[in-house]
C-alpha positions in Angstrom: 26.4 32.0 41.2 23.1 30.9 42.5 22.8 27.1 42.4 19.4 25.6 41.9 18.5 22.1 42.9 15.3 20.2 42.2 13.9 18.7 45.3 11.1 16.8 43.7 9.5 16.0 40.3 5.8 15.8 39.5 4.7 12.3 38.5 1.3 11.6 37.0 1.1 8.2 38.6 1.0 9.9 42.0 -2.5 11.2 41.2 -4.0 7.7 40.7 -4.7 7.1 44.3 -6.4 10.5 44.9 -10.2 10.5 45.5 -12.2 12.5 43.0 -13.5 14.6 45.8 -10.0 15.6 47.1 -8.7 19.0 46.3 -5.2 19.1 44.9 -3.3 22.2 43.8 0.2 23.3 42.9 1.8 26.3 44.6 4.4 28.7 43.3 7.3 26.4 44.3 5.8 23.4 42.4 5.3 25.5 39.2 8.9 26.8 39.5 10.3 23.3 39.8 8.3 22.2 36.8 9.7 25.2 34.9 13.3 24.1 35.7 12.6 20.8 34.0 10.5 21.9 31.1 11.0 25.6 30.3 12.8 25.9 26.9 14.1 29.4 27.7 15.8 28.2 30.8 17.2 25.1 29.1 18.7 27.3 26.3 20.3 29.5 29.0 21.7 26.4 30.6 23.2 25.2 27.3 24.7 28.7 26.8 26.4 28.3 30.2 27.9 25.0 29.2 29.2 26.7 26.0 30.8 29.4 28.1 32.5 27.0 30.5 34.7 25.8 27.6 36.4 29.2 27.0 38.6 28.8 30.0 39.7 25.3 29.0 40.4 26.4 25.4 42.5 29.3 26.6 44.5 27.2 29.0 45.2 24.7 26.3 47.4 27.2 24.5 49.8 27.2 27.5 50.1 23.4 27.9 52.2 21.0 25.9 50.9 19.8 22.6 51.7 16.3 21.3 51.3 15.2 17.7 51.8 11.8 16.1 51.6 10.9 12.4 52.4 8.0 10.3 52.4 6.8 6.7 52.9 3.7 4.7 53.7 3.4 1.0 53.9 0.8 -1.7 56.6 1.5 -4.3 57.5 0.0 -7.7 60.8 0.7 -9.7 60.6 0.1 -13.4 63.0 0.5 -16.2 61.5 0.5 -19.7 58.3 -1.2 -18.3 60.5 -3.9 -16.7 59.8 -4.3 -13.0 63.1 -4.3 -11.3 62.1 -3.8 -7.6 58.9 -3.4 -5.5 58.9 -2.7 -1.8 57.0 -1.3 1.1 58.1 1.7 3.3 56.8 2.9 6.6 57.2 6.2 8.4 55.9 7.4 11.7 56.8 10.4 13.9 55.9 12.2 17.1 56.5 15.8 18.0 56.1 17.6 21.4 55.9 21.3 21.7 55.9 23.3 25.0 55.5 27.1 24.9 58.2 28.9 26.9 57.3 32.5 26.2 54.0 33.2 24.5 52.4 36.4 25.8 49.6 36.2 23.3 48.5 32.9 24.6 48.8 34.0 28.2 46.3 36.8 27.5 44.1 34.5 25.6 44.0 32.3 28.6 42.9 35.3 30.8 40.3 36.2 28.2 38.9 32.6 28.3 38.8 32.7 32.1 36.9 36.0 32.1 34.5 34.7 29.4 33.7 31.6 31.5 33.1 33.7 34.6 30.9 36.0 32.5 28.9 33.0 31.3 28.3 31.9 34.9 27.1 35.4 35.8 24.8 35.4 32.7 23.3 32.1 33.7 22.7 33.2 37.3 20.9 36.2 35.8 18.8 33.9 33.6 18.0 31.8 36.6 16.6 34.9 38.4 14.8 36.0 35.3 13.1 32.5 35.2 11.9 33.1 38.7 10.4 36.4 37.7 8.7 34.9 34.6 7.3 32.0 36.6 6.0 34.3 39.4 4.5 36.8 37.0 2.8 34.2 35.0 1.5 32.5 38.1 0.0 35.6 39.6 -1.4 36.6 36.3 -3.5 33.5 36.4 -4.6 34.2 40.0 -5.4 37.8 39.1 -7.4 36.7 36.1 -9.3 34.1 38.2 -10.0 36.8 40.9 -11.2 39.2 38.2 -13.4 36.6 36.6 -14.9 35.6 39.9 -15.7 39.3 40.7 -17.2 39.7 37.2 -19.4 36.6 37.6 -20.6 37.9 41.0 -21.3 41.2 39.4 -23.3 39.5 36.6 -25.4 37.6 39.2 -26.0 40.8 41.3 -27.0 42.9 38.4 -29.0 40.1 37.0 -31.0 40.1 40.2 -31.5 43.8 39.9 -32.7 43.4 36.3 -35.2 40.7 37.3 -36.5 42.8 40.2 -36.8 45.9 38.0 -38.9 43.9 35.5 -41.2 42.6 38.3 -41.5 46.2 39.7 -42.3 47.4 36.2 -45.0 44.7 35.7 -46.8 45.8 38.8 -46.4 49.5 38.0 -43.8 50.3 40.7 -40.9 51.1 38.3 -40.4 52.9 35.1 -39.3 51.5 31.8 -36.1 53.6 32.2 -35.2 51.6 35.3 -35.7 48.3 33.3 -33.5 49.6 30.5 -30.8 50.8 32.8 -30.5 47.4 34.6 -30.6 45.6 31.2 -27.8 47.8 29.9 -25.8 47.2 33.0 -26.4 43.5 32.8 -25.3 43.4 29.1 -22.1 45.2 30.0 -21.3 42.8 32.8 -21.8 39.9 30.3 -19.2 41.5 28.1 -16.9 41.9 31.1 -17.3 38.2 31.8 -16.4 37.2 28.3 -13.3 39.4 28.4 -12.4 37.9 31.8 -12.7 34.4 30.5 -10.4 35.2 27.6 -7.8 36.8 29.8 -7.9 33.8 32.1 -7.3 31.4 29.2 -4.5 33.6 27.9 -2.8 33.6 31.4 -3.1 29.9 31.7 -1.5 29.3 28.3 1.4 31.5 29.3 2.1 29.2 32.3 1.5 26.0 30.3 4.1 27.2 27.8 6.6 27.5 30.7 5.9 24.2 32.4 5.3 22.2 29.2 2.0 20.7 30.0 -1.6 21.4 31.1 -2.0 23.9 33.9 -3.0 22.3 37.3 -5.1 24.0 39.9 -3.1 26.8 41.5 -3.0 27.7 45.1 -4.2 31.2 46.1 -2.5 33.6 48.5 -3.5 33.7 52.1 -5.8 36.5 53.1 -3.3 37.9 55.6 -0.3 37.9 53.3 2.0 40.7 54.7 2.9 43.6 52.5 5.5 45.7 54.4 7.7 48.4 52.8 11.3 47.5 51.8 13.8 47.0 54.6 16.0 48.9 54.8 14.1 51.9 53.7 17.2 53.8 52.7 17.3 53.6 48.9 21.1 54.1 48.6 21.8 51.1 50.7 20.0 49.0 48.0 22.0 50.8 45.3 25.3 49.8 46.8 24.1 46.2 47.1 23.0 46.2 43.5 26.4 47.6 42.3 28.2 44.9 44.1 25.9 41.9 43.3 23.9 42.5 40.2 24.6 39.7 37.8 24.1 41.6 34.6 26.6 44.2 35.8 29.0 41.4 36.8 28.7 39.9 33.3 29.4 43.2 31.7 32.5 43.8 33.8 33.8 40.4 33.1 33.2 40.9 29.3 35.2 44.1 29.6 38.0 42.2 31.3 37.9 39.6 28.5 38.0 42.4 25.8 41.0 43.9 27.6 42.9 40.6 27.6 42.0 40.1 23.9 43.4 43.5 23.1 46.6 42.8 25.0 46.9 39.4 23.2 46.6 41.2 19.9 49.2 43.7 21.1 51.6 40.9 21.9 51.5 39.5 18.4 54.8 41.4 17.5 56.6 39.9 20.5 59.0 36.9 20.1 57.5 33.4 20.5 59.7 30.8 22.1 58.9 27.1 22.3 60.7 23.9 23.2 60.2 21.4 20.3 61.1 17.7 20.3 60.6 15.5 17.4 61.2 11.7 16.9 60.9 10.1 13.4 61.2 6.4 12.7 61.1 4.8 9.2 61.6 1.4 7.6 62.0 0.4 4.0 62.1 -3.0 2.3 63.7 -1.6 -0.8 65.9 -4.4 -2.1 68.1 -2.7 -4.7 69.1 0.8 -5.5 68.4 1.5 -9.1 67.4 -2.1 -9.4 71.0 -3.3 -9.4 72.9 -2.3 -6.2 71.9 -4.3 -3.1 70.4 -2.1 -0.3 72.4 -2.6 2.9 69.6 -1.1 5.1 67.0 -3.5 3.8 64.3 -3.9 6.5 66.2 -1.9 9.1 64.5 0.8 11.2 66.1 4.3 11.1 65.6 6.5 14.1 66.0 10.3 13.9 65.6 12.5 17.0 65.6 16.3 17.2 65.4 18.7 20.1 65.3 22.4 19.8 64.4 25.8 21.2 62.4 27.4 18.5 62.2 31.2 18.3 60.0 33.1 15.9 59.2 36.8 15.6 56.9 38.4 13.0 58.4 41.4 11.4 55.9 42.5 8.8 52.5 40.9 7.8 51.1 43.5 5.4 49.8 45.6 8.3 47.3 42.9 9.4 48.8 42.5 12.9 48.6 46.2 13.6 45.1 46.4 12.2 44.0 43.5 14.4 45.5 45.3 17.5 43.7 48.5 16.8 40.5 46.7 16.2 40.8 44.8 19.5 41.4 48.0 21.5 38.4 49.6 19.8 36.3 46.6 20.9 37.7 47.1 24.4 36.7 50.7 24.4 33.2 49.7 23.3 32.9 47.1 26.0 33.9 49.7 28.7 31.2 52.1 27.5 28.6 49.2 27.5 29.6 48.4 31.1 29.2 52.0 32.1 25.7 52.0 30.6 24.9 48.8 32.4 26.1 50.3 35.7 23.9 53.3 35.3 20.9 51.1 34.3 21.4 49.1 37.4 21.3 52.2 39.6 18.2 53.4 37.9 16.4 50.0 38.1 17.3 49.6 41.8 16.0 53.0 42.7 12.9 52.6 40.6 12.1 49.1 42.0 12.7 50.3 45.5 10.2 53.1 45.1 7.8 50.7 43.4 7.8 48.4 46.4 7.1 51.4 48.7 4.3 52.4 46.4 2.8 48.9 46.1 2.9 48.5 49.9 0.9 51.7 50.3 -1.3 50.7 47.5 -2.3 47.5 49.1 -3.3 49.3 52.3 -5.2 51.9 50.3 -7.0 49.2 48.2 -8.0 47.3 51.4 -9.5 50.4 52.8 -11.2 51.2 49.5 -12.7 47.8 49.5 -14.1 48.3 53.0 -15.5 51.7 51.9 -17.1 50.3 48.8 -18.8 47.6 50.8 -20.2 50.1 53.2 -21.2 52.3 50.3 -23.1 49.4 48.7 -24.9 48.6 52.0 -25.9 52.3 52.4 -27.1 52.5 48.8 -29.2 49.3 49.2 -30.9 50.8 52.2 -31.5 54.1 50.4 -32.9 52.3 47.4 -35.3 50.3 49.6 -36.7 53.5 51.2 -36.7 55.4 48.0 -33.8 57.8 48.6 -31.6 56.2 45.9 -32.4 55.1 42.4 -31.4 52.0 40.5 -28.5 53.8 38.8 -27.0 54.6 42.1 -27.4 51.0 43.2 -25.8 49.7 40.0 -22.8 52.1 40.4 -22.3 51.0 44.0 -22.3 47.3 43.0 -19.8 48.0 40.2 -17.7 50.0 42.6 -17.6 47.1 45.1 -16.5 44.5 42.5 -14.0 46.9 41.0 -12.6 47.4 44.5 -12.3 43.6 44.9 -10.4 43.3 41.6 -8.1 46.2 42.4 -7.3 44.9 45.9 -6.5 41.4 44.6 -4.3 42.8 41.9 -2.5 45.2 44.3 -1.3 42.2 46.4 0.1 40.4 43.3 1.8 43.6 42.1 3.4 44.0 45.5 4.9 40.5 45.4 6.3 41.0 41.8 7.7 44.4 42.9 9.6 42.8 45.8 11.0 40.1 43.5 12.1 42.6 40.9 13.8 44.7 43.6 15.8 41.6 44.7 16.5 40.8 41.1 18.0 44.2 40.5 20.3 43.9 43.5 21.3 40.2 42.7 19.8 38.7 45.8 16.8 36.9 44.3 16.9 33.1 45.1 14.5 30.1 45.0 14.0 30.6 48.7 12.1 33.8 48.0 9.6 31.8 45.9 9.5 29.1 48.5 8.7 31.7 51.2 5.8 33.0 49.1 4.6 29.5 48.6 4.6 28.9 52.3 1.9 31.6 52.6 -0.5 30.1 50.1 -3.6 28.2 50.9 
């Protein structure tokens, strides 16, 4: 199981000494550590793990000795025709000890509890990895929304300048009204894009705030030269083998199947004999003065001591068919669990292959988007020159500008998609750890 340790906490008082001109930002590692402290989904998973840890202890308890003590005290009155002849106090206390000798049902219940505890640990490890994915996805959604909004704002400014120039050219008779209308329409559309971008950024910030339980701080962006290599090894089946051996969802399913098998065997053992060692000690005192109100009690105030030791054997013969029904039900649940595990195994194979292919695709996509950005920039420069000499019209110029800013948005998003694809591949093979997030953080500005 992956163990996560918090290396620092974020204290508000640490900000007091910062100058108002100083830039301060959180990277992915910082946001992840805040999520471990404040994310309710992760906290619920942690509580579920604590619940699961008790199954093993409860199953083991059925194999260990059990000790019971009890006591009572009573006040008694003896009357004859409403005449009080005697009144006295009596006390009784006892202790019993029982140690199972042969209890196959409890042995299998212990094995069931042990498997359920291990399954809970695997489930929690899976939830820890899911938390990393949620944090990283939300983090990069914010960065992507900020990049998109910055590109849209730059587009608004550029098209706004084209609109103003078109109006000036129209005023001196160098441009037609169509050119003015085209630039105005493009400007209005870019304003709509900016509004949509602002809304998307607010939504992305709220998603991160819900995870960390507070206002979103300034986030650190990726470095410009962040590497985006294809998966290593490139052989997909190697990753599939790793996933089948280490995927935590598959481990949890296999352990649940083992628990269901032990439960079925426990139900099947219900018809077997049950043998226990039983010891019981009972002590009592009575201050009864007279028997029947007339005969003096020779045991007045004395303590009686009764001790019993036995090997107790019990074996159910017939219980109305309930035991057989419970056995059949338990084995049916075991069959269901086996099929669910098979489904999980096939799902893991599919996810590993899909995620491996996705990393390859995203790696190539980043390269292609980088080249497309360079091409869009060259196309805009050529279109601007052509517009100045009269070979291109304003519509061509507007399309070239839109193409450049779209290429910027696509390139930024492709890098974030690549990182999430790599993290999901590692999740599917069970190797994702906080170090992966820390490595990404180390390559942030």
